[in-house]
GUDRENLUM-464161 format. One record per residue: chain; x, y, z of N, C-alpha, C, CB in turn; residue in three letters. Coordinates in nm, 4 decimals, m for minus. Glycine has a CB too. Example, Ala and Ser with C-alpha at 12.3 -4.5 7.8 and 13.67 -1.06 7.14 Angstrom:
# residues 2
A / 1.3190 / m0.5690 / 0.7800 / 1.2300 / m0.4500 / 0.7800 / 1.3200 / m0.3300 / 0.7800 / 1.1308 / m0.4473 / 0.9046 / ALA $
A / 1.2850 / m0.2250 / 0.7080 / 1.3670 / m0.1060 / 0.7140 / 1.2900 / 0.0030 / 0.7870 / 1.4084 / m0.0598 / 0.5725 / SER $
# end
This chain:
# residues 120
A / 1.5568 / 16.0349 / m9.0728 / 1.5340 / 16.1691 / m9.0501 / 1.4225 / 16.1864 / m8.9489 / 1.5044 / 16.2374 / m9.1768 / UNK $
A / 1.4290 / 16.2823 / m8.8648 / 1.3259 / 16.3032 / m8.7702 / 1.2752 / 16.4447 / m8.7795 / 1.3740 / 16.2721 / m8.6325 / UNK $
A / 1.1456 / 16.4540 / m8.8080 / 1.0843 / 16.5861 / m8.8258 / 0.9922 / 16.6091 / m8.7040 / 1.0032 / 16.5957 / m8.9644 / UNK $
A / 0.9041 / 16.7152 / m8.7139 / 0.8010 / 16.7326 / m8.6231 / 0.7006 / 16.6156 / m8.6358 / 0.7361 / 16.8666 / m8.6450 / UNK $
A / 0.6370 / 16.5679 / m8.5283 / 0.5433 / 16.4584 / m8.5207 / 0.6106 / 16.3226 / m8.5401 / 0.4354 / 16.4773 / m8.6230 / UNK $
A / 0.7480 / 16.3136 / m8.5302 / 0.8151 / 16.1839 / m8.5331 / 0.8163 / 16.1234 / m8.3948 / 0.9583 / 16.1970 / m8.5868 / UNK $
A / 0.8233 / 15.9899 / m8.3898 / 0.8331 / 15.9223 / m8.2645 / 0.9752 / 15.8821 / m8.2295 / 0.7464 / 15.8039 / m8.2659 / UNK $
A / 1.0060 / 15.8916 / m8.1027 / 1.1376 / 15.8579 / m8.0519 / 1.1297 / 15.7548 / m7.9421 / 1.2076 / 15.9811 / m8.0017 / UNK $
A / 1.2337 / 15.6722 / m7.9264 / 1.2452 / 15.5857 / m7.8091 / 1.3169 / 15.6697 / m7.7023 / 1.3242 / 15.4494 / m7.8419 / UNK $
A / 1.2977 / 15.6268 / m7.5754 / 1.3679 / 15.6933 / m7.4645 / 1.4756 / 15.6008 / m7.4126 / 1.2696 / 15.7328 / m7.3500 / UNK $
A / 1.5995 / 15.6597 / m7.3897 / 1.7086 / 15.5850 / m7.3516 / 1.7425 / 15.5854 / m7.2029 / 1.8169 / 15.6294 / m7.4253 / UNK $
A / 1.6588 / 15.6482 / m7.1177 / 1.6945 / 15.6554 / m6.9793 / 1.5909 / 15.5747 / m6.8953 / 1.7023 / 15.8042 / m6.9336 / UNK $
A / 1.6095 / 15.5785 / m6.7689 / 1.5264 / 15.4921 / m6.6790 / 1.4117 / 15.5697 / m6.6166 / 1.6134 / 15.4309 / m6.5662 / UNK $
A / 1.3519 / 15.6617 / m6.6872 / 1.2348 / 15.7338 / m6.6366 / 1.1044 / 15.6553 / m6.6462 / 1.2198 / 15.8622 / m6.7111 / UNK $
A / 1.1016 / 15.5466 / m6.7166 / 0.9819 / 15.4705 / m6.7387 / 0.9116 / 15.5061 / m6.8661 / 0.8909 / 15.4877 / m6.6265 / UNK $
A / 0.9623 / 15.5960 / m6.9446 / 0.9021 / 15.6375 / m7.0698 / 0.9504 / 15.5514 / m7.1853 / 0.9324 / 15.7834 / m7.0971 / UNK $
A / 0.8651 / 15.4976 / m7.2634 / 0.9013 / 15.4109 / m7.3780 / 0.8963 / 15.4843 / m7.5074 / 0.8102 / 15.2914 / m7.3861 / UNK $
A / 0.7919 / 15.5590 / m7.5388 / 0.7785 / 15.6307 / m7.6631 / 0.7399 / 15.7762 / m7.6328 / 0.6736 / 15.5623 / m7.7548 / UNK $
A / 0.8001 / 15.8673 / m7.7151 / 0.7611 / 16.0038 / m7.7095 / 0.7335 / 16.0569 / m7.8467 / 0.8647 / 16.0846 / m7.6421 / UNK $
A / 0.6589 / 16.1605 / m7.8617 / 0.6307 / 16.2271 / m7.9872 / 0.6888 / 16.3660 / m7.9921 / 0.4835 / 16.2331 / m8.0103 / UNK $
A / 0.7571 / 16.4019 / m8.0930 / 0.8177 / 16.5304 / m8.1075 / 0.7200 / 16.6337 / m8.1480 / 0.9266 / 16.5249 / m8.2034 / UNK $
A / 0.7031 / 16.7446 / m8.0716 / 0.6096 / 16.8499 / m8.1026 / 0.6766 / 16.9701 / m8.1678 / 0.5384 / 16.8923 / m7.9783 / UNK $
A / 0.8039 / 16.9993 / m8.1263 / 0.8707 / 17.1154 / m8.1755 / 1.0231 / 17.0865 / m8.1732 / 0.8330 / 17.2415 / m8.0902 / UNK $
A / 1.0990 / 17.1305 / m8.2755 / 1.2419 / 17.1255 / m8.2791 / 1.2901 / 17.2696 / m8.2728 / 1.2941 / 17.0511 / m8.4060 / UNK $
A / 1.3669 / 17.2956 / m8.1718 / 1.4226 / 17.4321 / m8.1516 / 1.5290 / 17.4646 / m8.2480 / 1.4773 / 17.4483 / m8.0139 / UNK $
A / 1.5268 / 17.5790 / m8.3096 / 1.6303 / 17.6383 / m8.3939 / 1.6320 / 17.5874 / m8.5379 / 1.7629 / 17.6136 / m8.3327 / UNK $
A / 1.5677 / 17.4729 / m8.5683 / 1.5636 / 17.4194 / m8.7069 / 1.4358 / 17.3444 / m8.7281 / 1.6844 / 17.3269 / m8.7360 / UNK $
A / 1.4154 / 17.3053 / m8.8517 / 1.2961 / 17.2222 / m8.8809 / 1.3249 / 17.0737 / m8.8810 / 1.2382 / 17.2603 / m9.0147 / UNK $
A / 1.4541 / 17.0355 / m8.8962 / 1.4894 / 16.8939 / m8.8937 / 1.5744 / 16.8678 / m8.7783 / 1.5583 / 16.8501 / m9.0195 / UNK $
A / 1.5535 / 16.7573 / m8.7094 / 1.6363 / 16.7251 / m8.5931 / 1.7780 / 16.6830 / m8.6332 / 1.5706 / 16.6142 / m8.5117 / UNK $
A / 1.8726 / 16.7097 / m8.5454 / 2.0086 / 16.6826 / m8.5721 / 2.0676 / 16.6283 / m8.4372 / 2.0836 / 16.8126 / m8.6265 / UNK $
A / 2.1833 / 16.5678 / m8.4328 / 2.2356 / 16.5176 / m8.3065 / 2.2537 / 16.6322 / m8.2061 / 2.3692 / 16.4443 / m8.3293 / UNK $
A / 2.2162 / 16.6116 / m8.0802 / 2.2166 / 16.7036 / m7.9702 / 2.1187 / 16.8198 / m7.9870 / 2.3531 / 16.7558 / m7.9514 / UNK $
A / 2.0145 / 16.8033 / m8.0656 / 1.9070 / 16.9045 / m8.0843 / 1.8184 / 16.9055 / m7.9629 / 1.8221 / 16.8757 / m8.2121 / UNK $
A / 1.7705 / 17.0184 / m7.9203 / 1.6699 / 17.0331 / m7.8177 / 1.5337 / 17.0272 / m7.8849 / 1.6885 / 17.1655 / m7.7383 / UNK $
A / 1.4469 / 16.9379 / m7.8338 / 1.3155 / 16.9196 / m7.8859 / 1.2102 / 16.9231 / m7.7726 / 1.3088 / 16.7887 / m7.9629 / UNK $
A / 1.0925 / 16.9638 / m7.8031 / 0.9826 / 16.9588 / m7.7135 / 0.9012 / 16.8322 / m7.7453 / 0.8973 / 17.0872 / m7.7240 / UNK $
A / 0.8766 / 16.7465 / m7.6384 / 0.8173 / 16.6177 / m7.6669 / 0.6937 / 16.5978 / m7.5711 / 0.9258 / 16.5016 / m7.6489 / UNK $
A / 0.6000 / 16.5168 / m7.6133 / 0.4967 / 16.4700 / m7.5288 / 0.5081 / 16.3191 / m7.5053 / 0.3640 / 16.5052 / m7.5874 / UNK $
A / 0.4753 / 16.2728 / m7.3861 / 0.4962 / 16.1308 / m7.3530 / 0.3775 / 16.0517 / m7.4071 / 0.5123 / 16.1092 / m7.1971 / UNK $
A / 0.4079 / 15.9499 / m7.4832 / 0.3005 / 15.8634 / m7.5422 / 0.2794 / 15.7327 / m7.4769 / 0.3286 / 15.8369 / m7.6822 / UNK $
A / 0.3895 / 15.6642 / m7.4392 / 0.3808 / 15.5364 / m7.3758 / 0.4686 / 15.5358 / m7.2519 / 0.4203 / 15.4253 / m7.4723 / UNK $
A / 0.4090 / 15.5164 / m7.1370 / 0.4755 / 15.5252 / m7.0084 / 0.4422 / 15.4037 / m6.9248 / 0.4359 / 15.6531 / m6.9351 / UNK $
A / 0.5444 / 15.3498 / m6.8598 / 0.5183 / 15.2366 / m6.7656 / 0.4403 / 15.2827 / m6.6450 / 0.6504 / 15.1718 / m6.7188 / UNK $
A / 0.3602 / 15.1952 / m6.5866 / 0.2714 / 15.2398 / m6.4703 / 0.3529 / 15.2657 / m6.3446 / 0.1617 / 15.1310 / m6.4377 / UNK $
A / 0.2970 / 15.3471 / m6.2573 / 0.3546 / 15.3777 / m6.1259 / 0.4883 / 15.4492 / m6.1337 / 0.3713 / 15.2514 / m6.0472 / UNK $
A / 0.4969 / 15.5482 / m6.2206 / 0.6178 / 15.6312 / m6.2347 / 0.5891 / 15.7738 / m6.2022 / 0.6744 / 15.6218 / m6.3745 / UNK $
A / 0.6890 / 15.8523 / m6.1901 / 0.6821 / 15.9935 / m6.1594 / 0.6156 / 16.0740 / m6.2729 / 0.8219 / 16.0467 / m6.1320 / UNK $
A / 0.6462 / 16.0300 / m6.3994 / 0.5965 / 16.1006 / m6.5154 / 0.4700 / 16.0344 / m6.5614 / 0.7004 / 16.1043 / m6.6276 / UNK $
A / 0.3785 / 16.1092 / m6.6193 / 0.2508 / 16.0575 / m6.6667 / 0.2379 / 16.0740 / m6.8184 / 0.1350 / 16.1286 / m6.5955 / UNK $
A / 0.1518 / 16.0028 / m6.8762 / 0.1241 / 16.0118 / m7.0222 / 0.0652 / 16.1470 / m7.0528 / 0.0267 / 15.8987 / m7.0699 / UNK $
A / 0.1137 / 16.2119 / m7.1614 / 0.0598 / 16.3362 / m7.2036 / 0.1336 / 16.4591 / m7.1537 / m0.0770 / 16.3428 / m7.1624 / UNK $
A / 0.2262 / 16.4451 / m7.0601 / 0.3020 / 16.5572 / m7.0092 / 0.3980 / 16.6058 / m7.1124 / 0.3750 / 16.5205 / m6.8832 / UNK $
A / 0.4395 / 16.7367 / m7.1044 / 0.5374 / 16.7956 / m7.1922 / 0.6705 / 16.8066 / m7.1273 / 0.4931 / 16.9283 / m7.2378 / UNK $
A / 0.7711 / 16.7702 / m7.2035 / 0.9144 / 16.7790 / m7.1511 / 0.9992 / 16.8240 / m7.2656 / 0.9695 / 16.6381 / m7.0928 / UNK $
A / 1.1171 / 16.8745 / m7.2306 / 1.2216 / 16.8947 / m7.3274 / 1.3086 / 16.7760 / m7.3354 / 1.3018 / 17.0146 / m7.2957 / UNK $
A / 1.3743 / 16.7505 / m7.4524 / 1.4587 / 16.6369 / m7.4641 / 1.5781 / 16.6684 / m7.5505 / 1.3828 / 16.5209 / m7.5185 / UNK $
A / 1.6775 / 16.5813 / m7.5487 / 1.7993 / 16.5929 / m7.6334 / 1.8004 / 16.4724 / m7.7212 / 1.9331 / 16.6028 / m7.5484 / UNK $
A / 1.8209 / 16.4938 / m7.8567 / 1.8313 / 16.3876 / m7.9485 / 1.9678 / 16.3284 / m7.9380 / 1.8017 / 16.4330 / m8.0872 / UNK $
A / 1.9789 / 16.1942 / m7.9102 / 2.1069 / 16.1345 / m7.8942 / 2.1333 / 16.0208 / m7.9991 / 2.1182 / 16.0814 / m7.7528 / UNK $
A / 2.0306 / 15.9811 / m8.0731 / 2.0495 / 15.8868 / m8.1847 / 1.9563 / 15.9196 / m8.2938 / 2.0294 / 15.7429 / m8.1414 / UNK $
A / 2.0011 / 15.9002 / m8.4181 / 1.9171 / 15.9320 / m8.5336 / 1.9365 / 15.8175 / m8.6383 / 1.9554 / 16.0763 / m8.5951 / UNK $
A / 1.8268 / 15.7866 / m8.7131 / 1.8374 / 15.6850 / m8.8222 / 1.9098 / 15.7455 / m8.9397 / 1.6961 / 15.6333 / m8.8674 / UNK $
A / 1.8883 / 15.8697 / m8.9636 / 1.9507 / 15.9396 / m9.0785 / 2.1010 / 15.9459 / m9.0568 / 1.8918 / 16.0843 / m9.0967 / UNK $
A / 2.1774 / 15.9038 / m9.1556 / 2.3252 / 15.9099 / m9.1417 / 2.3715 / 16.0562 / m9.1322 / 2.3956 / 15.8386 / m9.2632 / UNK $
A / 2.4636 / 16.0791 / m9.0389 / 2.5058 / 16.2147 / m9.0122 / 2.6532 / 16.2300 / m9.0500 / 2.4823 / 16.2513 / m8.8639 / UNK $
A / 2.6862 / 16.3263 / m9.1366 / 2.8267 / 16.3487 / m9.1768 / 2.8893 / 16.4419 / m9.0841 / 2.8386 / 16.4016 / m9.3180 / UNK $
A / 3.0037 / 16.3989 / m9.0307 / 3.0725 / 16.4784 / m8.9328 / 3.1803 / 16.5666 / m8.9984 / 3.1340 / 16.3881 / m8.8272 / UNK $
A / 3.2463 / 16.6552 / m8.9242 / 3.3412 / 16.7480 / m8.9708 / 3.4682 / 16.6749 / m9.0173 / 3.3716 / 16.8490 / m8.8631 / UNK $
A / 3.4952 / 16.5543 / m8.9690 / 3.6164 / 16.4799 / m9.0144 / 3.5807 / 16.3808 / m9.1233 / 3.6836 / 16.4048 / m8.8958 / UNK $
A / 3.4686 / 16.3973 / m9.1911 / 3.4214 / 16.3200 / m9.3093 / 3.3843 / 16.1831 / m9.2743 / 3.5247 / 16.3148 / m9.4163 / UNK $
A / 3.3532 / 16.1469 / m9.1520 / 3.3000 / 16.0154 / m9.1199 / 3.1515 / 16.0251 / m9.1052 / 3.3630 / 15.9588 / m8.9929 / UNK $
A / 3.0862 / 15.9094 / m9.1324 / 2.9395 / 15.9071 / m9.1260 / 2.9013 / 15.8101 / m9.0095 / 2.8749 / 15.8601 / m9.2677 / UNK $
A / 2.7983 / 15.8518 / m8.9351 / 2.7451 / 15.7742 / m8.8239 / 2.5918 / 15.7670 / m8.8384 / 2.7866 / 15.8378 / m8.6859 / UNK $
A / 2.5387 / 15.6465 / m8.8129 / 2.3961 / 15.6303 / m8.8062 / 2.3573 / 15.5161 / m8.7162 / 2.3400 / 15.6096 / m8.9424 / UNK $
A / 2.2379 / 15.5236 / m8.6651 / 2.1802 / 15.4227 / m8.5788 / 2.0566 / 15.3605 / m8.6450 / 2.1441 / 15.4835 / m8.4423 / UNK $
A / 1.9955 / 15.2659 / m8.5779 / 1.8772 / 15.1977 / m8.6386 / 1.7446 / 15.2490 / m8.5763 / 1.8883 / 15.0413 / m8.6188 / UNK $
A / 1.7536 / 15.3361 / m8.4751 / 1.6382 / 15.3918 / m8.4109 / 1.6619 / 15.5417 / m8.3782 / 1.6055 / 15.3116 / m8.2836 / UNK $
A / 1.5540 / 15.6178 / m8.3724 / 1.5636 / 15.7530 / m8.3204 / 1.5459 / 15.7462 / m8.1740 / 1.4612 / 15.8471 / m8.3837 / UNK $
A / 1.6335 / 15.8053 / m8.0961 / 1.6274 / 15.8010 / m7.9504 / 1.6531 / 15.9375 / m7.8899 / 1.7275 / 15.7009 / m7.8961 / UNK $
A / 1.6034 / 15.9536 / m7.7722 / 1.6017 / 16.0819 / m7.7027 / 1.6260 / 16.0593 / m7.5544 / 1.4676 / 16.1557 / m7.7255 / UNK $
A / 1.6665 / 16.1603 / m7.4809 / 1.6865 / 16.1632 / m7.3374 / 1.6010 / 16.2816 / m7.2843 / 1.8421 / 16.1786 / m7.2998 / UNK $
A / 1.5062 / 16.2479 / m7.1895 / 1.4238 / 16.3474 / m7.1312 / 1.5012 / 16.4340 / m7.0336 / 1.3081 / 16.2839 / m7.0643 / UNK $
A / 1.4736 / 16.5635 / m7.0345 / 1.5385 / 16.6591 / m6.9444 / 1.4400 / 16.7111 / m6.8375 / 1.5964 / 16.7775 / m7.0256 / UNK $
A / 1.5002 / 16.7558 / m6.7270 / 1.4145 / 16.8170 / m6.6241 / 1.3456 / 16.9460 / m6.6687 / 1.4964 / 16.8456 / m6.5017 / UNK $
A / 1.2430 / 16.9834 / m6.6016 / 1.1586 / 17.0989 / m6.6459 / 1.2437 / 17.2284 / m6.6459 / 1.0312 / 17.1163 / m6.5502 / UNK $
A / 1.3200 / 17.2566 / m6.5364 / 1.3854 / 17.3902 / m6.5285 / 1.5289 / 17.3842 / m6.5663 / 1.3741 / 17.4483 / m6.3897 / UNK $
A / 1.5947 / 17.2673 / m6.5776 / 1.7356 / 17.2628 / m6.6023 / 1.7618 / 17.1796 / m6.7205 / 1.8104 / 17.2121 / m6.4849 / UNK $
A / 1.8830 / 17.1818 / m6.7764 / 1.9238 / 17.0997 / m6.8924 / 2.0030 / 16.9789 / m6.8458 / 2.0081 / 17.1830 / m6.9926 / UNK $
A / 1.9517 / 16.9066 / m6.7482 / 2.0106 / 16.7843 / m6.6999 / 1.9092 / 16.6778 / m6.7140 / 2.0590 / 16.7961 / m6.5559 / UNK $
A / 1.9530 / 16.5511 / m6.7287 / 1.8567 / 16.4373 / m6.7501 / 1.7653 / 16.4172 / m6.6340 / 1.9310 / 16.3069 / m6.7757 / UNK $
A / 1.6475 / 16.3735 / m6.6619 / 1.5480 / 16.3435 / m6.5573 / 1.5837 / 16.2056 / m6.4903 / 1.3998 / 16.3405 / m6.6203 / UNK $
A / 1.6309 / 16.1118 / m6.5693 / 1.6672 / 15.9764 / m6.5230 / 1.8052 / 15.9790 / m6.4641 / 1.6604 / 15.8733 / m6.6379 / UNK $
A / 1.8370 / 15.8629 / m6.4002 / 1.9692 / 15.8506 / m6.3408 / 2.0560 / 15.7475 / m6.4148 / 1.9563 / 15.8123 / m6.1940 / UNK $
A / 2.0040 / 15.6898 / m6.5172 / 2.0860 / 15.5961 / m6.5974 / 2.0552 / 15.6241 / m6.7476 / 2.0543 / 15.4416 / m6.5584 / UNK $
A / 2.1552 / 15.5996 / m6.8291 / 2.1354 / 15.6127 / m6.9752 / 2.1866 / 15.4806 / m7.0363 / 2.2135 / 15.7421 / m7.0365 / UNK $
A / 2.1008 / 15.4145 / m7.1142 / 2.1329 / 15.2859 / m7.1735 / 2.1900 / 15.3000 / m7.3121 / 2.0114 / 15.1990 / m7.1777 / UNK $
A / 2.3106 / 15.2527 / m7.3331 / 2.3664 / 15.2545 / m7.4674 / 2.4555 / 15.3732 / m7.4925 / 2.2573 / 15.2529 / m7.5677 / UNK $
A / 2.4938 / 15.3890 / m7.6180 / 2.5837 / 15.4938 / m7.6574 / 2.5036 / 15.6176 / m7.7108 / 2.6824 / 15.4401 / m7.7648 / UNK $
A / 2.5728 / 15.7247 / m7.7168 / 2.5141 / 15.8511 / m7.7679 / 2.6074 / 15.9157 / m7.8716 / 2.4875 / 15.9513 / m7.6500 / UNK $
A / 2.5607 / 16.0087 / m7.9435 / 2.6451 / 16.0815 / m8.0395 / 2.7507 / 16.1626 / m7.9654 / 2.5592 / 16.1746 / m8.1292 / UNK $
A / 2.8648 / 16.1839 / m8.0326 / 2.9690 / 16.2603 / m7.9804 / 2.9304 / 16.4071 / m7.9755 / 3.0914 / 16.2390 / m8.0598 / UNK $
A / 2.8434 / 16.4478 / m8.0676 / 2.8021 / 16.5887 / m8.0706 / 2.7293 / 16.6403 / m7.9473 / 2.7158 / 16.6100 / m8.1865 / UNK $
A / 2.6815 / 16.5408 / m7.8670 / 2.6168 / 16.5743 / m7.7394 / 2.7212 / 16.6402 / m7.6460 / 2.5544 / 16.4448 / m7.6721 / UNK $
A / 2.8443 / 16.5839 / m7.6502 / 2.9520 / 16.6359 / m7.5707 / 2.9918 / 16.7774 / m7.6199 / 3.0722 / 16.5396 / m7.5757 / UNK $
A / 2.9979 / 16.7947 / m7.7491 / 3.0355 / 16.9247 / m7.8027 / 2.9346 / 17.0299 / m7.7710 / 3.0544 / 16.9170 / m7.9498 / UNK $
A / 2.8071 / 16.9981 / m7.7543 / 2.7043 / 17.0915 / m7.7200 / 2.7086 / 17.1324 / m7.5727 / 2.5715 / 17.0332 / m7.7534 / UNK $
A / 2.7719 / 17.0525 / m7.4819 / 2.7842 / 17.0873 / m7.3460 / 2.6970 / 17.0060 / m7.2556 / 2.7555 / 17.2266 / m7.3295 / UNK $
A / 2.6306 / 16.9043 / m7.2957 / 2.5497 / 16.8163 / m7.2130 / 2.6425 / 16.7164 / m7.1386 / 2.4435 / 16.7405 / m7.3010 / UNK $
A / 2.7297 / 16.7618 / m7.0484 / 2.8240 / 16.6783 / m6.9826 / 2.7679 / 16.5657 / m6.8920 / 2.9088 / 16.7631 / m6.9051 / UNK $
A / 2.6526 / 16.6001 / m6.8305 / 2.5954 / 16.5000 / m6.7412 / 2.5443 / 16.3821 / m6.8222 / 2.4820 / 16.5605 / m6.6563 / UNK $
A / 2.4911 / 16.4058 / m6.9414 / 2.4527 / 16.2962 / m7.0268 / 2.5745 / 16.2100 / m7.0730 / 2.3784 / 16.3515 / m7.1475 / UNK $
A / 2.6768 / 16.2785 / m7.1046 / 2.8001 / 16.2114 / m7.1451 / 2.8584 / 16.1228 / m7.0333 / 2.9033 / 16.3154 / m7.1877 / UNK $
A / 2.8603 / 16.1712 / m6.9104 / 2.9142 / 16.0884 / m6.8026 / 2.8243 / 15.9717 / m6.7681 / 2.9369 / 16.1718 / m6.6800 / UNK $
A / 2.6920 / 15.9844 / m6.7882 / 2.6030 / 15.8753 / m6.7586 / 2.6008 / 15.7674 / m6.8665 / 2.4665 / 15.9279 / m6.7378 / UNK $
A / 2.6295 / 15.8068 / m6.9875 / 2.6217 / 15.7071 / m7.0970 / 2.7414 / 15.6137 / m7.0923 / 2.6149 / 15.7771 / m7.2356 / UNK $
A / 2.7267 / 15.5036 / m7.1597 / 2.8325 / 15.4030 / m7.1581 / 2.9538 / 15.4453 / m7.2368 / 2.7812 / 15.2733 / m7.2120 / UNK $
A / 2.9326 / 15.4922 / m7.3595 / 3.0398 / 15.5406 / m7.4456 / 2.9819 / 15.6285 / m7.5541 / 3.1184 / 15.4237 / m7.5070 / UNK $
A / 3.0690 / 15.7091 / m7.6200 / 3.0317 / 15.7941 / m7.7242 / 3.0645 / 15.7290 / m7.8564 / 3.0978 / 15.9262 / m7.7098 / UNK $
A / 2.9884 / 15.7643 / m7.9628 / 3.0145 / 15.7179 / m8.0933 / 3.0234 / 15.8386 / m8.1848 / 2.9079 / 15.6191 / m8.1388 / UNK $
# end
């Protein structure tokens, strides 16, 4: 389960390794395809983004098992996120490593879906 002040891994090629969740929009607990406000905690050197900056992100993996509408359960081993651009709801990076939740597609983040390898 991911709450406020939880740490997430970043799945794109922006150079961000770890982020910390500051706010979850619309709920108190994060869920697949939730919009969250994050601060960057661990960033590779010589990148566009810097440590401490604020960005919005989309939750694409959760450790907590998630029960779907067709009664199947899905869970991952890490909490992961994709960083979004400041003004738009499109990813900041140009690649996404690994799979993402199917609920990201249902929420309308089609750019993330096309960049990811496959949906789970």
